[in-house]
C-alpha positions in Angstrom: 103.2 84.9 82.2 101.7 84.1 85.6 103.1 85.5 88.8 102.4 83.5 91.9 101.9 85.8 94.9 103.3 84.9 98.3 100.3 86.4 100.1 96.7 87.1 99.2 97.3 90.8 99.4 98.8 92.1 96.0 100.0 95.3 97.7 102.2 93.4 100.2 103.6 90.4 98.4 106.4 88.9 96.4 105.5 88.2 92.7 107.3 85.0 91.7 107.8 83.1 88.4 108.2 79.3 88.6 110.0 77.2 86.1 110.1 73.5 87.0 111.5 73.3 90.6 112.9 76.8 90.6 110.9 79.8 91.9 112.3 83.3 91.5 111.0 86.5 93.0 110.7 89.1 90.2 108.7 91.9 92.0 108.3 92.9 95.6 105.4 95.1 96.7 105.2 96.8 100.0 102.4 99.1 101.2 102.6 99.7 105.0 99.2 100.3 106.6 98.9 104.0 107.4 95.7 105.9 108.1 96.9 108.9 106.1 98.3 108.6 102.6 100.2 105.2 102.5 103.1 104.9 100.1 103.4 101.7 98.1 106.7 100.7 96.7 107.3 98.2 93.9 110.8 96.7 93.5 112.0 94.6 90.6 114.9 92.1 90.6 118.1 93.4 89.0 119.7 91.0 86.5 123.4 90.4 87.1 125.8 91.8 84.4 126.6 88.3 83.0 123.2 86.6 83.6 123.9 83.7 81.2 126.3 82.1 83.7 124.1 82.6 86.7 121.6 79.8 87.6 119.9 81.6 90.4 119.7 85.4 90.7 120.9 86.9 93.9 117.8 88.8 94.9 119.1 92.3 94.4 116.2 94.7 93.8 115.8 98.3 92.4 112.9 100.6 92.6 110.4 100.0 89.8 107.6 102.3 91.0 106.4 104.4 93.9 102.7 105.1 94.6 101.9 107.9 97.0 98.2 107.1 97.6 95.9 109.9 98.7 93.2 108.3 100.9 90.9 111.3 100.9 91.2 112.0 97.1 92.4 108.9 95.4 92.4 110.4 91.9 95.0 112.9 93.3 97.5 110.2 94.2 100.9 110.3 92.6 103.0 107.7 90.8 106.7 107.7 89.9 108.1 105.0 87.6 111.6 104.1 88.8 113.3 107.1 90.1 111.4 109.5 87.8 109.4 112.5 88.6 106.1 111.7 90.3 103.0 112.3 88.1 99.4 112.6 89.3 97.4 109.4 88.7 94.6 111.4 87.0 97.2 112.1 84.2 97.7 108.4 83.7 94.3 106.8 84.6 91.2 108.5 83.3 87.7 107.6 84.5 86.1 105.3 82.0 82.6 104.7 83.4 81.0 102.6 86.1 78.3 100.0 86.4 76.7 97.6 88.8 79.8 95.5 89.0 82.6 97.9 89.0 84.4 101.1 87.9 86.5 101.5 84.8 89.7 103.5 84.3 91.3 104.1 81.0 95.1 104.5 80.3 97.4 104.6 77.3 100.1 102.0 77.0 103.6 103.7 77.4 105.2 101.8 74.6 102.4 101.1 72.1 100.1 104.1 72.4 97.0 101.8 72.6 94.2 102.4 75.0 93.6 100.0 77.9 90.8 99.6 80.4 91.2 98.6 84.0 88.0 97.2 85.4 87.9 97.4 89.2 85.3 94.9 90.5 84.2 94.5 94.1 86.6 91.6 94.7 89.0 91.6 91.7 90.8 93.7 89.1 91.2 93.0 85.4 92.9 94.8 82.4 91.5 94.7 78.9 92.6 96.2 75.6 89.9 98.8 75.0 88.9 97.6 71.6 86.0 95.6 70.0 86.0 92.8 71.0 87.5 93.3 74.4 90.8 91.4 74.7 91.9 90.3 78.2 95.4 91.5 79.0 95.8 90.8 82.7 93.8 89.3 85.5 94.1 88.7 89.2 93.2 85.3 90.7 92.3 85.4 94.3 93.6 82.8 96.8 91.3 79.9 97.4 91.2 77.5 100.3 89.2 74.8 98.6 90.5 73.7 96.3 93.8 75.1 97.5 95.3 77.7 95.2 97.7 80.6 95.8 96.8 84.1 94.6 98.3 84.8 91.2 98.5 87.7 88.7 98.4 86.6 85.1 99.7 88.8 82.2 98.7 87.5 78.8 100.5 87.9 75.5 99.0 91.3 74.8 100.7 92.8 77.8 104.2 91.2 78.0 105.8 94.3 76.4 104.8 96.5 79.3 105.0 94.3 82.4 106.4 97.0 84.7 103.5 99.4 83.8 100.9 96.7 84.3 102.2 95.7 87.7 102.3 99.4 88.8 98.7 99.9 87.5 97.5 96.7 89.2 98.9 97.8 92.6 97.3 101.2 92.2 93.9 99.7 91.2 94.1 97.3 94.1 94.7 100.3 96.5 91.6 102.0 95.0 89.6 98.8 95.3 90.6 98.2 98.9 89.9 101.8 99.8 86.4 101.6 98.2 85.8 98.4 100.1 86.9 99.9 103.4 84.5 102.9 102.9 81.6 100.6 102.2 81.8 98.9 105.6 
């Protein structure tokens, strides 16, 4: 499953699936720039009651996740899935180590109980199944001008059972990556 992003910024984009000539927005992310503690929202398209008869969905969205990002102490940010109770991100994402190329965060899949590793590089974010050998679960492809290619977020077969959780984790990891990049300049 490959989402095409409408912008190069994963925190402010529509995530679209394309089938032939039809493109449908599945997720919308919005993270307004605020100096202090921005709040990112992730909305997901709502399927109509009788979606077999509908050719094109009528872009009605509901809240999928809300991330209250703490700029000063990012590990103390809070996440609420849907309209649930916000949880601290350090309850969901644990430090998993660091190296020359990036920082790792570990999390447990909500539906399968397996351990996953987010790897936050300087310019990209990837998700692996934390096993031997490492199995790629999701990957962000940056926008390129030459050859022209839109930004995309690819979720492989290992992650299709928890797409909402992966999209939420990806947006949070992108906020962390962007904050770390901002501080290094």
